[in-house]
N, C-alpha and C positions, 0 to 999 in steps of 0.2 A: 468191458468185454477184450480178452485179448485176440489179437490178430492172429497170433500163432495157433490158436484152435483149430483143429484138424478135421476135416468131415471125408466123408466118400460120397462121389457124384457119380452118376452113371455117365452123363453127357452134357452138352451145349448146345443150343441153337442160338445161332450169333444175330438173327433177323428173324425173330417171331412175329407172328401176325393175328395170333388168335388166343394170345395168353394175356389179357389186359390192353388198357388203351395204348393206342400208336404201336410204333415198332419196337419191339423189346430183345433183349439179352434174357434167354431162358435158360435156368439151370435147373438140370433134373436131377434129384437127388436120390442115391441108392438107399433102398430099403423099403417095403410098406408092410403094414401089419394086417391091410385087407387082403382079400383075395375074390376080386369082383368077377362075376362070370364074362362079365363084357372088357374086362381089363385089356387095351390094346399095348401095355409097356409090362407084361408080365416079367420082363429079364430085368425089372429093377427091383422086384420081390426082395430078394436076398440081402439083407445088409452087409454081409461079408464080402461081397463081390463090388465092383465100380473101381473108380479112382480115389485115393488117397490125395488129397489137396487143403492147403490151409486157407483161412480166410483171405489173409495179405494177398497169397498168390492168384487166387480167383481174382480177387478185387482189382489187381493188376491186369489181368486180361480182360477185364470188364471195361476197364477205364481207355483202353486202345480201342474202343468202339464207342467211346463216351460221344465223337458229334454225329453218329448215324442214330444213337437212341436217346438223343437228349430230349425228344418231343415226347417220347414214350416212357422206356423205363428197362426196369431189371423185374423178372419173375421168376420165383423160387417153385420148383414144380416137382414132379416124380413120377413113380415114386410117392413118398410122404415128408415132404422137409421137417414136419414136427416131430418125426421120431429122432431127428438130431437138432435138439432144440439150441444148445450153446452155439455151435455152428452157424446153423440158421441167423441168429441173431447176430452176431458177429459179422457175417455177411452183410447183412441188411443194415447195419450200422457204418459198415464200409461204404457200400454202396451212397447211403446218405452224406457221408462225407464227399463223395463225390458230385452231389447235387443231383443224384437220379431218383426218380419217382419208383417206389419199390412194391410189389405184389406177392401176396404168398397165396399159391394154389395149394388148398388142402381139402382131404376128404374129412377132417376133423376126428380122424380116427385114433388120436391118442386123447388121455384126460386131459380136463382143462388145465390141471395143474401143471402140466409138462408143456402145455401150450402158451402161456401166457406171456412170457417173454418175448419170444419172436412175433405173436400176434399185435403186440404191443408197439412192436418197433417196425412195421409194416405199414406204409401208407393204405394199402387195399387187401381186404381178404377176398381170394375167390375160394367160395366154400361150395363143395359138391354135394348136395342133398342125394343120398342114393335112392332112399324110399321111405315116404312119409309112415309107412307102417313098421312098428320095430320089429316084428319077428319075419316079416316078409325082407326087410334089411339084412337082417342075421342069413335068412337063408340065401342071398342075392350074393353078400360080401363076406359072409363069415363072422360079421359083426354088427349090433345093432346100431340104431341112429343116436343113441342117447349123447355120445360125445360131440357129435356135430351139431345136435340142437342146441346142446349147453354152450357150446363155442358160438353159435348164433346169438344166443341171450347175452352171453358176455358183450361180443361187438354192441349189442343193441344198447347196452348197459354203459358202455365205455364210449359211446359215437364213433365206431370206428367204421369207415364204409365198407360196404359188402355187394359183391356181385356174386348172386346164387348161379351153381350151375346143376343141371338134373338132364341126365341120360334117359334119352326117351326109348325102351326096349319093348318090342311088340311081344304081349304075351306075358309080360313081366310088368313095369312100369307104365308103358303107354297104355294108361287104363283111365277111361274118362272120372270114375269114380276117384281115383287114386289124385290123379289130377286135380279135380276140384278140390278135394281136401287139404293137398299140398298147398296149392294157391290159396284157400280161405287163411290156412296157417300163415303163410309167408306175407300175408296183406297187414297184419299186425305189427311188422317191422321196419320202422322208418329208417333204418340203418341200410337197408337194401337199397341199391341206386340201379341195379338192373336184375334181369333174370335172363339167362342163357337156356333153352331148350336145346338140346343137343341131338340129333337125330342118332340112334345107333348104326355102327358100322363094324365090317370084320377086317379092316385093314391091318390088324396086329394077329389075326388067326396064324397066320404063318409061324410067328414066333411060339406061339403055344405048340405048334408042330416039333419045332427047332428043339424046343425044351424038353420035349417028350411029354407034353401035358394033354389031358383029354380036353378038348374044347367042346363046351356042351351046348353053344348056341350054332354051330354048324347051320342048321336049318331054318333059324330065325331069320326072316326077312329085314332088310331096311324098312323104315317106317314110310308107307305112301304119303303123298305130299298132302293129300285131304288129311289125312290123320295127324299130322305136322301144324296145318291151319286151324285145325279144331282144336288142338294141344293149346295154340299160341292165343286162339280167342277166350278160352278158360280164364288163363291169367290176365288177358287184357279187361275182363269183365270184373277181376277184383282190384284193377286200378293199377296192377304191377307193370313194372317199365321192361319192356323187352329190347 
């Protein structure tokens, strides 16, 4: 894979603590095929925006932080890194040459045929399952969940470690029936090392306003502590690691 392959990124976070194990250098890729109602980074959607950079240039920047992230690693996030599979793969391989652990944070929003190379190159997949129900997922994100589920099955087939992420939105995904069915489905995958149940928040609402986009969840509350506790108990009962 050519070091000179160019991609577009939105931004970087040099000391990330919530996107994989340990302290991590997080690269936010530009461009996303989904339009999630709860997205806190709508400014990453347009693939034509962002900053152009080569894998070699970005790897050089990451290398300067190696001493700080050597016990953590690098996470490719977004946006959707799988929209730029050649660039993502090249960057992952550069990070591997630096001896750094790599994670790929994805919604699985692209066909598996376009995702295999970067998925194979990463050490860990952080897979966001938006909704267990196909049509509800389409209403929530603009796309159904079939690509994401295909990616999970591929990770199971190849033995790729996966952390599942699921955003709990009151009135939408924070639903005992949905959570029970999601937990039961996920319990069949031995590749899953961890499930992160993420309470809905509105910290990105101001970005929607700045972009002139209507935000439909203004009146949606954040989950109550007892709702979060109940959701976690549903997953624990299925033997899933939280």
